[in-house]
All heavy atoms as TSV, in Angstrom:
chain	resi	resn	atom	element	x	y	z
A	1	MET	N	N	105.313	184.773	52.520
A	1	MET	CA	C	105.066	186.125	53.023
A	1	MET	C	C	103.691	186.591	52.475
A	1	MET	O	O	103.338	186.379	51.403
A	1	MET	CB	C	106.194	187.088	52.470
A	1	MET	CG	C	105.938	188.504	52.873
A	1	MET	SD	S	107.303	189.680	52.545
A	1	MET	CE	C	107.174	189.867	50.796
A	2	THR	N	N	102.988	187.290	53.393
A	2	THR	CA	C	101.674	187.833	53.046
A	2	THR	C	C	101.795	189.327	52.880
A	2	THR	O	O	102.354	190.001	53.705
A	2	THR	CB	C	100.686	187.530	54.193
A	2	THR	OG1	O	100.604	186.135	54.369
A	2	THR	CG2	C	99.321	188.086	53.894
A	3	LEU	N	N	101.273	189.803	51.755
A	3	LEU	CA	C	101.239	191.274	51.479
A	3	LEU	C	C	99.852	191.818	51.840
A	3	LEU	O	O	98.874	191.388	51.339
A	3	LEU	CB	C	101.579	191.532	50.027
A	3	LEU	CG	C	101.755	192.983	49.621
A	3	LEU	CD1	C	102.867	193.622	50.405
A	3	LEU	CD2	C	102.057	193.060	48.123
A	4	ILE	N	N	99.872	192.817	52.755
A	4	ILE	CA	C	98.623	193.474	53.221
A	4	ILE	C	C	98.591	194.877	52.859
A	4	ILE	O	O	99.511	195.655	53.152
A	4	ILE	CB	C	98.495	193.291	54.763
A	4	ILE	CG1	C	98.558	191.845	55.158
A	4	ILE	CG2	C	97.207	193.958	55.263
A	4	ILE	CD1	C	98.617	191.632	56.681
A	5	ALA	N	N	97.485	195.311	52.172
A	5	ALA	CA	C	97.328	196.740	51.790
A	5	ALA	C	C	96.473	197.330	52.895
A	5	ALA	O	O	95.357	196.848	53.131
A	5	ALA	CB	C	96.643	196.863	50.477
A	6	ILE	N	N	96.958	198.371	53.566
A	6	ILE	CA	C	96.270	198.916	54.744
A	6	ILE	C	C	95.593	200.279	54.515
A	6	ILE	O	O	94.939	200.781	55.369
A	6	ILE	CB	C	97.127	199.026	55.958
A	6	ILE	CG1	C	98.358	199.938	55.666
A	6	ILE	CG2	C	97.657	197.654	56.380
A	6	ILE	CD1	C	99.166	200.301	56.899
A	7	GLU	N	N	95.775	200.882	53.313
A	7	GLU	CA	C	95.153	202.165	53.056
A	7	GLU	C	C	94.243	202.142	51.845
A	7	GLU	O	O	94.245	202.935	50.983
A	7	GLU	CB	C	96.188	203.223	52.889
A	7	GLU	CG	C	96.984	203.465	54.182
A	7	GLU	CD	C	97.699	204.786	54.185
A	7	GLU	OE1	O	97.220	205.762	53.499
A	7	GLU	OE2	O	98.651	204.908	54.922
A	8	GLU	N	N	93.372	201.104	51.845
A	8	GLU	CA	C	92.397	200.952	50.766
A	8	GLU	C	C	91.100	201.570	51.153
A	8	GLU	O	O	90.617	201.409	52.268
A	8	GLU	CB	C	92.239	199.477	50.477
A	8	GLU	CG	C	93.511	198.781	50.025
A	8	GLU	CD	C	94.054	199.350	48.718
A	8	GLU	OE1	O	93.303	199.461	47.741
A	8	GLU	OE2	O	95.250	199.667	48.752
A	9	HIS	N	N	90.520	202.347	50.258
A	9	HIS	CA	C	89.310	203.046	50.551
A	9	HIS	C	C	88.118	202.504	49.796
A	9	HIS	O	O	88.286	201.874	48.648
A	9	HIS	CB	C	89.428	204.580	50.200
A	9	HIS	CG	C	90.347	205.194	51.175
A	9	HIS	ND1	N	91.690	205.511	50.882
A	9	HIS	CD2	C	90.152	205.691	52.416
A	9	HIS	CE1	C	92.246	206.105	51.890
A	9	HIS	NE2	N	91.352	206.209	52.837
A	10	TRP	N	N	86.918	202.692	50.294
A	10	TRP	CA	C	85.690	202.288	49.601
A	10	TRP	C	C	84.611	203.231	49.980
A	10	TRP	O	O	84.707	204.036	50.935
A	10	TRP	CB	C	85.327	200.881	49.919
A	10	TRP	CG	C	84.823	200.634	51.337
A	10	TRP	CD1	C	85.649	200.617	52.434
A	10	TRP	CD2	C	83.543	200.433	51.767
A	10	TRP	NE1	N	84.850	200.367	53.526
A	10	TRP	CE2	C	83.594	200.316	53.181
A	10	TRP	CE3	C	82.285	200.413	51.149
A	10	TRP	CZ2	C	82.388	200.082	53.975
A	10	TRP	CZ3	C	81.155	200.216	51.910
A	10	TRP	CH2	C	81.259	200.046	53.308
A	11	VAL	N	N	83.514	203.291	49.235
A	11	VAL	CA	C	82.331	204.071	49.519
A	11	VAL	C	C	81.114	203.396	48.903
A	11	VAL	O	O	81.286	202.599	47.951
A	11	VAL	CB	C	82.544	205.480	48.965
A	11	VAL	CG1	C	82.484	205.544	47.451
A	11	VAL	CG2	C	81.488	206.465	49.572
A	12	THR	N	N	79.963	203.674	49.425
A	12	THR	CA	C	78.690	203.115	48.841
A	12	THR	C	C	78.018	204.229	48.115
A	12	THR	O	O	78.113	205.399	48.415
A	12	THR	CB	C	77.800	202.554	49.989
A	12	THR	OG1	O	77.329	203.640	50.769
A	12	THR	CG2	C	78.513	201.516	50.842
A	13	PRO	N	N	77.174	203.859	47.146
A	13	PRO	CA	C	76.387	204.880	46.417
A	13	PRO	C	C	75.456	205.636	47.365
A	13	PRO	O	O	75.291	206.833	47.236
A	13	PRO	CB	C	75.573	204.060	45.419
A	13	PRO	CG	C	76.382	202.869	45.155
A	13	PRO	CD	C	77.030	202.547	46.479
A	14	ASP	N	N	74.886	204.953	48.410
A	14	ASP	CA	C	74.008	205.645	49.334
A	14	ASP	C	C	74.736	206.692	50.165
A	14	ASP	O	O	74.269	207.741	50.426
A	14	ASP	CB	C	73.346	204.618	50.320
A	14	ASP	CG	C	72.286	203.765	49.580
A	14	ASP	OD1	O	71.785	204.228	48.559
A	14	ASP	OD2	O	71.979	202.720	50.151
A	15	LEU	N	N	75.979	206.322	50.580
A	15	LEU	CA	C	76.766	207.318	51.355
A	15	LEU	C	C	77.124	208.484	50.494
A	15	LEU	O	O	77.059	209.619	50.928
A	15	LEU	CB	C	78.023	206.597	51.925
A	15	LEU	CG	C	78.928	207.578	52.720
A	15	LEU	CD1	C	78.239	208.237	53.863
A	15	LEU	CD2	C	80.143	206.752	53.222
A	16	THR	N	N	77.485	208.228	49.236
A	16	THR	CA	C	77.861	209.361	48.389
A	16	THR	C	C	76.636	210.266	48.163
A	16	THR	O	O	76.731	211.520	48.257
A	16	THR	CB	C	78.284	208.800	46.956
A	16	THR	OG1	O	79.456	208.054	47.110
A	16	THR	CG2	C	78.529	209.912	45.984
A	17	SER	N	N	75.453	209.702	47.988
A	17	SER	CA	C	74.228	210.526	47.847
A	17	SER	C	C	73.948	211.294	49.099
A	17	SER	O	O	73.616	212.534	49.004
A	17	SER	CB	C	73.052	209.637	47.557
A	17	SER	OG	O	73.171	209.030	46.324
A	18	ALA	N	N	74.092	210.672	50.288
A	18	ALA	CA	C	73.840	211.419	51.548
A	18	ALA	C	C	74.815	212.550	51.725
A	18	ALA	O	O	74.412	213.652	52.197
A	18	ALA	CB	C	73.953	210.430	52.716
A	19	LEU	N	N	76.068	212.367	51.379
A	19	LEU	CA	C	77.117	213.417	51.542
A	19	LEU	C	C	76.878	214.550	50.601
A	19	LEU	O	O	77.020	215.708	50.934
A	19	LEU	CB	C	78.493	212.805	51.363
A	19	LEU	CG	C	78.992	211.855	52.462
A	19	LEU	CD1	C	80.236	211.126	52.020
A	19	LEU	CD2	C	79.161	212.587	53.770
A	20	LYS	N	N	76.453	214.214	49.350
A	20	LYS	CA	C	76.193	215.262	48.344
A	20	LYS	C	C	74.949	216.071	48.708
A	20	LYS	O	O	74.839	217.239	48.288
A	20	LYS	CB	C	76.062	214.657	46.974
A	20	LYS	CG	C	77.372	214.203	46.360
A	20	LYS	CD	C	77.155	213.654	45.022
A	20	LYS	CE	C	78.413	213.381	44.264
A	20	LYS	NZ	N	78.200	212.882	42.918
A	21	ALA	N	N	74.035	215.506	49.438
A	21	ALA	CA	C	72.810	216.156	49.812
A	21	ALA	C	C	72.946	217.116	51.004
A	21	ALA	O	O	72.067	217.884	51.294
A	21	ALA	CB	C	71.696	215.119	50.139
A	22	LEU	N	N	74.146	217.147	51.631
A	22	LEU	CA	C	74.329	218.058	52.741
A	22	LEU	C	C	74.286	219.465	52.244
A	22	LEU	O	O	74.708	219.761	51.102
A	22	LEU	CB	C	75.678	217.698	53.422
A	22	LEU	CG	C	75.782	216.405	54.138
A	22	LEU	CD1	C	77.217	216.123	54.590
A	22	LEU	CD2	C	74.874	216.396	55.329
A	23	PRO	N	N	73.923	220.444	53.152
A	23	PRO	CA	C	73.921	221.832	52.753
A	23	PRO	C	C	75.287	222.327	52.191
A	23	PRO	O	O	75.314	223.148	51.325
A	23	PRO	CB	C	73.520	222.600	54.063
A	23	PRO	CG	C	72.814	221.560	54.871
A	23	PRO	CD	C	73.477	220.243	54.514
A	24	ARG	N	N	76.369	221.808	52.805
A	24	ARG	CA	C	77.687	222.196	52.381
A	24	ARG	C	C	78.485	220.922	52.187
A	24	ARG	O	O	79.231	220.442	53.087
A	24	ARG	CB	C	78.383	223.092	53.403
A	24	ARG	CG	C	77.712	224.464	53.507
A	24	ARG	CD	C	78.501	225.372	54.384
A	24	ARG	NE	N	79.853	225.550	53.879
A	24	ARG	CZ	C	80.857	226.013	54.612
A	24	ARG	NH1	N	80.654	226.385	55.839
A	24	ARG	NH2	N	81.988	226.125	54.028
A	25	PRO	N	N	78.335	220.240	51.028
A	25	PRO	CA	C	79.077	219.021	50.785
A	25	PRO	C	C	80.606	219.224	50.901
A	25	PRO	O	O	81.111	220.269	50.560
A	25	PRO	CB	C	78.736	218.601	49.332
A	25	PRO	CG	C	77.465	219.357	49.097
A	25	PRO	CD	C	77.540	220.608	49.865
A	26	ASP	N	N	81.288	218.196	51.406
A	26	ASP	CA	C	82.744	218.259	51.531
A	26	ASP	C	C	83.383	218.351	50.139
A	26	ASP	O	O	82.990	217.642	49.245
A	26	ASP	CB	C	83.227	216.954	52.247
A	26	ASP	CG	C	84.671	217.057	52.662
A	26	ASP	OD1	O	85.522	217.086	51.770
A	26	ASP	OD2	O	84.901	217.023	53.876
A	27	GLU	N	N	84.341	219.299	50.023
A	27	GLU	CA	C	84.985	219.526	48.747
A	27	GLU	C	C	85.749	218.251	48.259
A	27	GLU	O	O	85.954	218.095	47.049
A	27	GLU	CB	C	85.934	220.690	48.815
A	27	GLU	CG	C	85.182	222.032	48.989
A	27	GLU	CD	C	86.143	223.168	49.211
A	27	GLU	OE1	O	87.356	222.985	49.231
A	27	GLU	OE2	O	85.654	224.287	49.410
A	28	SER	N	N	86.159	217.423	49.165
A	28	SER	CA	C	86.973	216.210	48.791
A	28	SER	C	C	86.152	215.218	47.974
A	28	SER	O	O	86.713	214.395	47.296
A	28	SER	CB	C	87.522	215.550	50.039
A	28	SER	OG	O	86.513	214.947	50.771
A	29	LEU	N	N	84.805	215.338	47.979
A	29	LEU	CA	C	83.979	214.434	47.196
A	29	LEU	C	C	84.299	214.610	45.719
A	29	LEU	O	O	84.085	213.684	44.926
A	29	LEU	CB	C	82.475	214.737	47.443
A	29	LEU	CG	C	81.978	214.377	48.835
A	29	LEU	CD1	C	80.593	214.854	49.006
A	29	LEU	CD2	C	82.109	212.883	49.129
A	30	ALA	N	N	84.794	215.739	45.300
A	30	ALA	CA	C	85.083	216.023	43.871
A	30	ALA	C	C	86.127	214.982	43.411
A	30	ALA	O	O	86.144	214.529	42.236
A	30	ALA	CB	C	85.557	217.403	43.671
A	31	PHE	N	N	87.110	214.610	44.284
A	31	PHE	CA	C	88.141	213.661	43.872
A	31	PHE	C	C	87.501	212.287	43.510
A	31	PHE	O	O	88.047	211.558	42.725
A	31	PHE	CB	C	89.170	213.505	44.993
A	31	PHE	CG	C	89.971	214.761	45.203
A	31	PHE	CD1	C	89.811	215.520	46.344
A	31	PHE	CD2	C	90.947	215.125	44.270
A	31	PHE	CE1	C	90.594	216.629	46.526
A	31	PHE	CE2	C	91.650	216.256	44.438
A	31	PHE	CZ	C	91.491	217.042	45.592
A	32	ASN	N	N	86.436	211.901	44.197
A	32	ASN	CA	C	85.811	210.641	43.926
A	32	ASN	C	C	85.206	210.570	42.522
A	32	ASN	O	O	84.944	209.485	42.034
A	32	ASN	CB	C	84.716	210.333	44.931
A	32	ASN	CG	C	85.266	210.196	46.358
A	32	ASN	OD1	O	86.423	210.240	46.598
A	32	ASN	ND2	N	84.374	210.069	47.276
A	33	GLU	N	N	84.973	211.725	41.895
A	33	GLU	CA	C	84.315	211.777	40.591
A	33	GLU	C	C	85.358	211.814	39.486
A	33	GLU	O	O	84.958	211.734	38.356
A	33	GLU	CB	C	83.423	212.985	40.501
A	33	GLU	CG	C	82.304	213.028	41.565
A	33	GLU	CD	C	81.348	211.824	41.497
A	33	GLU	OE1	O	81.091	211.324	40.363
A	33	GLU	OE2	O	80.900	211.390	42.547
A	34	MET	N	N	86.637	211.978	39.791
A	34	MET	CA	C	87.624	212.059	38.783
A	34	MET	C	C	87.952	210.667	38.138
A	34	MET	O	O	88.055	209.714	38.889
A	34	MET	CB	C	88.932	212.616	39.334
A	34	MET	CG	C	88.796	214.031	39.749
A	34	MET	SD	S	90.342	214.595	40.494
A	34	MET	CE	C	90.001	216.333	40.739
A	35	GLY	N	N	88.028	210.631	36.881
A	35	GLY	CA	C	88.392	209.372	36.196
A	35	GLY	C	C	87.446	208.279	36.551
A	35	GLY	O	O	86.239	208.423	36.626
A	36	ASP	N	N	88.045	207.127	36.905
A	36	ASP	CA	C	87.228	205.952	37.331
A	36	ASP	C	C	87.221	205.770	38.815
A	36	ASP	O	O	86.943	204.712	39.324
A	36	ASP	CB	C	87.721	204.708	36.603
A	36	ASP	CG	C	89.123	204.281	37.018
A	36	ASP	OD1	O	89.827	205.090	37.668
A	36	ASP	OD2	O	89.498	203.143	36.699
A	37	HIS	N	N	87.605	206.806	39.595
A	37	HIS	CA	C	87.729	206.682	41.019
A	37	HIS	C	C	86.447	206.171	41.695
A	37	HIS	O	O	86.526	205.234	42.492
A	37	HIS	CB	C	88.122	207.986	41.711
A	37	HIS	CG	C	89.494	208.435	41.383
A	37	HIS	ND1	N	90.004	209.642	41.789
A	37	HIS	CD2	C	90.506	207.829	40.771
A	37	HIS	CE1	C	91.233	209.777	41.407
A	37	HIS	NE2	N	91.569	208.681	40.764
A	38	ARG	N	N	85.298	206.781	41.305
A	38	ARG	CA	C	84.049	206.357	41.982
A	38	ARG	C	C	83.744	204.869	41.714
A	38	ARG	O	O	83.377	204.135	42.659
A	38	ARG	CB	C	82.894	207.265	41.518
A	38	ARG	CG	C	81.661	206.967	42.317
A	38	ARG	CD	C	80.622	208.004	42.048
A	38	ARG	NE	N	79.320	207.683	42.662
A	38	ARG	CZ	C	78.248	208.290	42.492
A	38	ARG	NH1	N	78.210	209.388	41.716
A	38	ARG	NH2	N	77.134	207.957	43.126
A	39	HIS	N	N	83.945	204.467	40.515
A	39	HIS	CA	C	83.638	203.080	40.188
A	39	HIS	C	C	84.566	202.147	40.986
A	39	HIS	O	O	84.146	201.164	41.565
A	39	HIS	CB	C	83.907	202.823	38.685
A	39	HIS	CG	C	83.860	201.361	38.336
A	39	HIS	ND1	N	82.637	200.608	38.303
A	39	HIS	CD2	C	84.808	200.469	38.068
A	39	HIS	CE1	C	82.958	199.410	38.006
A	39	HIS	NE2	N	84.238	199.266	37.819
A	40	ARG	N	N	85.875	202.527	41.118
A	40	ARG	CA	C	86.817	201.653	41.830
A	40	ARG	C	C	86.494	201.733	43.348
A	40	ARG	O	O	86.639	200.711	44.044
A	40	ARG	CB	C	88.221	202.153	41.538
A	40	ARG	CG	C	88.624	201.865	40.140
A	40	ARG	CD	C	89.969	202.394	39.718
A	40	ARG	NE	N	91.007	202.012	40.664
A	40	ARG	CZ	C	92.033	202.807	40.937
A	40	ARG	NH1	N	92.203	203.929	40.401
A	40	ARG	NH2	N	92.941	202.343	41.813
A	41	LEU	N	N	86.082	202.890	43.863
A	41	LEU	CA	C	85.775	203.012	45.263
A	41	LEU	C	C	84.518	202.155	45.649
A	41	LEU	O	O	84.438	201.639	46.779
A	41	LEU	CB	C	85.511	204.468	45.660
A	41	LEU	CG	C	86.718	205.375	45.752
A	41	LEU	CD1	C	86.314	206.829	45.819
A	41	LEU	CD2	C	87.629	204.960	46.901
A	42	GLU	N	N	83.574	202.064	44.761
A	42	GLU	CA	C	82.436	201.294	44.998
A	42	GLU	C	C	82.561	199.799	44.752
A	42	GLU	O	O	81.698	198.992	45.175
A	42	GLU	CB	C	81.245	201.821	44.152
A	42	GLU	CG	C	80.794	203.235	44.556
A	42	GLU	CD	C	79.724	203.826	43.652
A	42	GLU	OE1	O	79.360	203.180	42.602
A	42	GLU	OE2	O	79.244	204.921	43.964
A	43	ASP	N	N	83.629	199.415	44.078
A	43	ASP	CA	C	83.773	198.010	43.701
A	43	ASP	C	C	84.446	197.223	44.884
A	43	ASP	O	O	85.578	197.367	45.245
A	43	ASP	CB	C	84.660	197.910	42.533
A	43	ASP	CG	C	84.923	196.487	42.062
A	43	ASP	OD1	O	84.342	195.543	42.591
A	43	ASP	OD2	O	85.789	196.302	41.153
A	44	LEU	N	N	83.636	196.334	45.478
A	44	LEU	CA	C	84.146	195.446	46.485
A	44	LEU	C	C	84.219	194.015	45.956
A	44	LEU	O	O	84.312	193.060	46.769
A	44	LEU	CB	C	83.264	195.494	47.756
A	44	LEU	CG	C	83.269	196.856	48.511
A	44	LEU	CD1	C	82.361	196.792	49.693
A	44	LEU	CD2	C	84.683	197.244	48.919
A	45	GLY	N	N	84.090	193.843	44.713
A	45	GLY	CA	C	83.986	192.546	44.098
A	45	GLY	C	C	85.129	192.161	43.197
A	45	GLY	O	O	86.311	192.394	43.494
A	46	GLU	N	N	84.791	191.694	42.003
A	46	GLU	CA	C	85.752	191.162	41.070
A	46	GLU	C	C	86.824	192.147	40.650
A	46	GLU	O	O	88.010	191.784	40.534
A	46	GLU	CB	C	85.036	190.647	39.820
A	46	GLU	CG	C	84.144	189.420	40.081
A	46	GLU	CD	C	83.423	188.939	38.866
A	46	GLU	OE1	O	83.881	189.246	37.729
A	46	GLU	OE2	O	82.404	188.260	39.011
A	47	GLY	N	N	86.447	193.432	40.365
A	47	GLY	CA	C	87.459	194.390	39.969
A	47	GLY	C	C	88.538	194.602	41.051
A	47	GLY	O	O	89.712	194.710	40.727
A	48	ARG	N	N	88.097	194.780	42.264
A	48	ARG	CA	C	89.034	194.999	43.361
A	48	ARG	C	C	89.902	193.808	43.607
A	48	ARG	O	O	91.140	193.909	43.778
A	48	ARG	CB	C	88.294	195.409	44.656
A	48	ARG	CG	C	89.288	195.828	45.753
A	48	ARG	CD	C	88.523	196.320	46.958
A	48	ARG	NE	N	87.815	197.522	46.765
A	48	ARG	CZ	C	88.222	198.772	47.085
A	48	ARG	NH1	N	89.400	198.912	47.727
A	48	ARG	NH2	N	87.483	199.810	46.874
A	49	ILE	N	N	89.280	192.665	43.483
A	49	ILE	CA	C	90.101	191.406	43.685
A	49	ILE	C	C	91.107	191.217	42.524
A	49	ILE	O	O	92.244	190.862	42.847
A	49	ILE	CB	C	89.143	190.158	43.781
A	49	ILE	CG1	C	88.176	190.226	44.969
A	49	ILE	CG2	C	89.959	188.838	43.805
A	49	ILE	CD1	C	88.893	190.321	46.321
A	50	ALA	N	N	90.677	191.503	41.308
A	50	ALA	CA	C	91.598	191.431	40.196
A	50	ALA	C	C	92.823	192.420	40.413
A	50	ALA	O	O	93.915	192.066	40.081
A	50	ALA	CB	C	90.848	191.718	38.886
A	51	ALA	N	N	92.534	193.662	40.815
A	51	ALA	CA	C	93.588	194.629	41.037
A	51	ALA	C	C	94.490	194.148	42.157
A	51	ALA	O	O	95.729	194.298	42.041
A	51	ALA	CB	C	92.956	195.974	41.420
A	52	MET	N	N	93.929	193.582	43.214
A	52	MET	CA	C	94.761	193.022	44.256
A	52	MET	C	C	95.648	191.905	43.746
A	52	MET	O	O	96.867	191.867	43.993
A	52	MET	CB	C	93.918	192.485	45.443
A	52	MET	CG	C	93.212	193.564	46.248
A	52	MET	SD	S	92.020	192.904	47.424
A	52	MET	CE	C	93.084	191.819	48.432
A	53	ASP	N	N	95.092	190.972	42.981
A	53	ASP	CA	C	95.855	189.867	42.437
A	53	ASP	C	C	96.981	190.418	41.535
A	53	ASP	O	O	98.119	189.890	41.581
A	53	ASP	CB	C	94.926	188.955	41.631
A	53	ASP	CG	C	94.030	188.121	42.519
A	53	ASP	OD1	O	94.266	188.068	43.729
A	53	ASP	OD2	O	93.040	187.568	41.949
A	54	ALA	N	N	96.664	191.401	40.753
A	54	ALA	CA	C	97.720	191.922	39.797
A	54	ALA	C	C	98.895	192.544	40.556
A	54	ALA	O	O	99.964	192.633	40.014
A	54	ALA	CB	C	97.007	193.013	38.891
A	55	GLN	N	N	98.627	193.062	41.735
A	55	GLN	CA	C	99.632	193.685	42.534
A	55	GLN	C	C	100.252	192.769	43.625
A	55	GLN	O	O	101.083	193.182	44.400
A	55	GLN	CB	C	99.062	194.989	43.208
A	55	GLN	CG	C	98.644	196.004	42.176
A	55	GLN	CD	C	97.982	197.195	42.800
A	55	GLN	OE1	O	98.345	197.615	43.874
A	55	GLN	NE2	N	96.994	197.687	42.104
A	56	GLY	N	N	99.753	191.527	43.668
A	56	GLY	CA	C	100.266	190.565	44.630
A	56	GLY	C	C	99.803	190.804	46.053
A	56	GLY	O	O	100.443	190.390	46.990
A	57	ILE	N	N	98.668	191.517	46.179
A	57	ILE	CA	C	98.110	191.765	47.536
A	57	ILE	C	C	97.238	190.609	47.990
A	57	ILE	O	O	96.374	190.198	47.261
A	57	ILE	CB	C	97.297	193.092	47.512
A	57	ILE	CG1	C	98.257	194.242	47.150
A	57	ILE	CG2	C	96.648	193.333	48.863
A	57	ILE	CD1	C	97.596	195.557	46.936
A	58	ASP	N	N	97.499	190.125	49.192
A	58	ASP	CA	C	96.761	189.007	49.739
A	58	ASP	C	C	95.554	189.421	50.542
A	58	ASP	O	O	94.514	188.763	50.533
A	58	ASP	CB	C	97.704	188.105	50.624
A	58	ASP	CG	C	98.862	187.582	49.837
A	58	ASP	OD1	O	98.632	186.894	48.819
A	58	ASP	OD2	O	100.039	187.864	50.214
A	59	ILE	N	N	95.719	190.481	51.323
A	59	ILE	CA	C	94.688	190.952	52.230
A	59	ILE	C	C	94.633	192.485	52.093
A	59	ILE	O	O	95.629	193.150	52.005
A	59	ILE	CB	C	95.023	190.585	53.695
A	59	ILE	CG1	C	95.088	189.130	53.878
A	59	ILE	CG2	C	93.985	191.207	54.632
A	59	ILE	CD1	C	95.626	188.657	55.223
A	60	SER	N	N	93.392	192.980	52.171
A	60	SER	CA	C	93.191	194.438	52.031
A	60	SER	C	C	92.306	194.929	53.184
A	60	SER	O	O	91.305	194.352	53.451
A	60	SER	CB	C	92.523	194.790	50.695
A	60	SER	OG	O	92.376	196.166	50.556
A	61	VAL	N	N	92.866	195.881	53.936
A	61	VAL	CA	C	92.076	196.463	55.050
A	61	VAL	C	C	91.369	197.700	54.483
A	61	VAL	O	O	91.996	198.673	54.052
A	61	VAL	CB	C	92.993	196.868	56.228
A	61	VAL	CG1	C	92.222	197.527	57.322
A	61	VAL	CG2	C	93.796	195.663	56.709
A	62	LEU	N	N	89.992	197.671	54.474
A	62	LEU	CA	C	89.181	198.713	53.877
A	62	LEU	C	C	88.786	199.736	54.908
A	62	LEU	O	O	88.412	199.346	55.969
A	62	LEU	CB	C	87.998	198.130	53.141
A	62	LEU	CG	C	88.305	197.138	52.053
A	62	LEU	CD1	C	86.989	196.556	51.526
A	62	LEU	CD2	C	89.067	197.817	50.901
A	63	ALA	N	N	88.754	200.995	54.508
A	63	ALA	CA	C	88.186	202.085	55.292
A	63	ALA	C	C	87.400	202.994	54.390
A	63	ALA	O	O	87.680	203.131	53.236
A	63	ALA	CB	C	89.340	202.901	55.936
A	64	LEU	N	N	86.282	203.503	54.988
A	64	LEU	CA	C	85.505	204.432	54.186
A	64	LEU	C	C	86.384	205.650	53.806
A	64	LEU	O	O	87.175	206.150	54.518
A	64	LEU	CB	C	84.333	204.971	55.015
A	64	LEU	CG	C	83.138	204.052	55.155
A	64	LEU	CD1	C	82.126	204.602	56.139
A	64	LEU	CD2	C	82.433	203.821	53.787
A	65	THR	N	N	86.210	206.062	52.521
A	65	THR	CA	C	86.928	207.173	52.012
A	65	THR	C	C	86.473	208.445	52.741
A	65	THR	O	O	85.334	208.557	53.041
A	65	THR	CB	C	86.774	207.261	50.471
A	65	THR	OG1	O	87.705	208.226	49.972
A	65	THR	CG2	C	85.383	207.611	50.066
A	66	PRO	N	N	87.385	209.376	53.011
A	66	PRO	CA	C	87.005	210.629	53.628
A	66	PRO	C	C	85.993	211.342	52.806
A	66	PRO	O	O	86.075	211.305	51.520
A	66	PRO	CB	C	88.302	211.393	53.751
A	66	PRO	CG	C	89.346	210.317	53.706
A	66	PRO	CD	C	88.811	209.256	52.806
A	67	PRO	N	N	85.128	212.052	53.322
A	67	PRO	CA	C	84.882	212.345	54.741
A	67	PRO	C	C	84.157	211.256	55.521
A	67	PRO	O	O	83.744	211.457	56.683
A	67	PRO	CB	C	84.091	213.675	54.761
A	67	PRO	CG	C	83.243	213.565	53.536
A	67	PRO	CD	C	84.069	212.811	52.546
A	68	ALA	N	N	83.908	210.130	54.913
A	68	ALA	CA	C	83.212	209.001	55.536
A	68	ALA	C	C	81.850	209.514	56.079
A	68	ALA	O	O	81.138	210.264	55.445
A	68	ALA	CB	C	84.058	208.372	56.582
A	69	THR	N	N	81.482	209.086	57.292
A	69	THR	CA	C	80.183	209.450	57.817
A	69	THR	C	C	80.222	210.635	58.792
A	69	THR	O	O	79.196	211.042	59.339
A	69	THR	CB	C	79.538	208.201	58.551
A	69	THR	OG1	O	80.374	207.829	59.617
A	69	THR	CG2	C	79.288	207.085	57.615
A	70	GLN	N	N	81.414	211.184	58.988
A	70	GLN	CA	C	81.563	212.231	60.030
A	70	GLN	C	C	80.616	213.412	59.865
A	70	GLN	O	O	80.088	213.926	60.789
A	70	GLN	CB	C	83.021	212.685	60.095
A	70	GLN	CG	C	83.945	211.767	60.772
A	70	GLN	CD	C	84.494	210.676	59.875
A	70	GLN	OE1	O	84.002	210.441	58.800
A	70	GLN	NE2	N	85.520	209.982	60.330
A	71	PRO	N	N	80.388	213.901	58.585
A	71	PRO	CA	C	79.493	215.067	58.436
A	71	PRO	C	C	78.007	214.796	58.628
A	71	PRO	O	O	77.218	215.702	58.689
A	71	PRO	CB	C	79.790	215.619	57.096
A	71	PRO	CG	C	80.746	214.715	56.440
A	71	PRO	CD	C	81.023	213.552	57.366
A	72	LEU	N	N	77.674	213.524	58.626
A	72	LEU	CA	C	76.251	213.183	58.738
A	72	LEU	C	C	75.762	213.213	60.216
A	72	LEU	O	O	76.510	212.892	61.116
A	72	LEU	CB	C	76.000	211.785	58.162
A	72	LEU	CG	C	76.389	211.565	56.737
A	72	LEU	CD1	C	76.221	210.104	56.311
A	72	LEU	CD2	C	75.637	212.520	55.798
A	73	SER	N	N	74.486	213.479	60.333
A	73	SER	CA	C	73.877	213.544	61.644
A	73	SER	C	C	73.855	212.130	62.247
A	73	SER	O	O	73.450	211.173	61.613
A	73	SER	CB	C	72.468	214.112	61.581
A	73	SER	OG	O	71.759	213.911	62.789
A	74	PRO	N	N	74.211	212.000	63.578
A	74	PRO	CA	C	74.122	210.681	64.173
A	74	PRO	C	C	72.684	210.136	64.227
A	74	PRO	O	O	72.474	208.952	64.335
A	74	PRO	CB	C	74.651	210.906	65.550
A	74	PRO	CG	C	74.980	212.289	65.730
A	74	PRO	CD	C	74.717	213.008	64.429
A	75	SER	N	N	71.691	211.022	64.074
A	75	SER	CA	C	70.319	210.580	64.142
A	75	SER	C	C	69.830	210.141	62.801
A	75	SER	O	O	68.647	209.696	62.691
A	75	SER	CB	C	69.418	211.701	64.697
A	75	SER	OG	O	69.463	212.809	63.861
A	76	ARG	N	N	70.606	210.313	61.773
A	76	ARG	CA	C	70.161	209.943	60.427
A	76	ARG	C	C	70.009	208.409	60.358
A	76	ARG	O	O	70.916	207.653	60.688
A	76	ARG	CB	C	71.206	210.372	59.423
A	76	ARG	CG	C	70.855	209.998	57.976
A	76	ARG	CD	C	71.939	210.439	57.014
A	76	ARG	NE	N	71.796	209.897	55.726
A	76	ARG	CZ	C	71.001	210.323	54.785
A	76	ARG	NH1	N	70.325	211.404	54.992
A	76	ARG	NH2	N	70.943	209.732	53.624
A	77	PRO	N	N	68.781	207.943	59.951
A	77	PRO	CA	C	68.592	206.503	59.851
A	77	PRO	C	C	69.463	205.833	58.813
A	77	PRO	O	O	69.717	206.456	57.776
A	77	PRO	CB	C	67.092	206.335	59.520
A	77	PRO	CG	C	66.665	207.671	59.042
A	77	PRO	CD	C	67.669	208.714	59.519
A	78	ALA	N	N	69.814	204.635	59.037
A	78	ALA	CA	C	70.689	203.874	58.062
A	78	ALA	C	C	69.776	203.424	56.954
A	78	ALA	O	O	68.579	203.162	57.140
A	78	ALA	CB	C	71.317	202.695	58.766
A	79	THR	N	N	70.340	203.396	55.743
A	79	THR	CA	C	69.555	202.901	54.610
A	79	THR	C	C	70.067	201.567	54.139
A	79	THR	O	O	71.155	201.162	54.420
A	79	THR	CB	C	69.563	203.896	53.431
A	79	THR	OG1	O	70.951	204.118	53.050
A	79	THR	CG2	C	68.959	205.178	53.788
């Protein structure tokens, strides 16, 4: 049997910076700063794999954490 985690979130430091720089940053960004959330959200390497292994997860489907890129201008160049 394969165990798949489907509600796993991630974020990049560049996206966090862009969202915080908005005139009215999304209030939900405050949750990313609590405890070790931001570190865990940014970790797509050994830490995340170790957590998956510890929980018996074989595959993880990742999605950008809210608010993701929705509040950003579509004309904003990618970094």
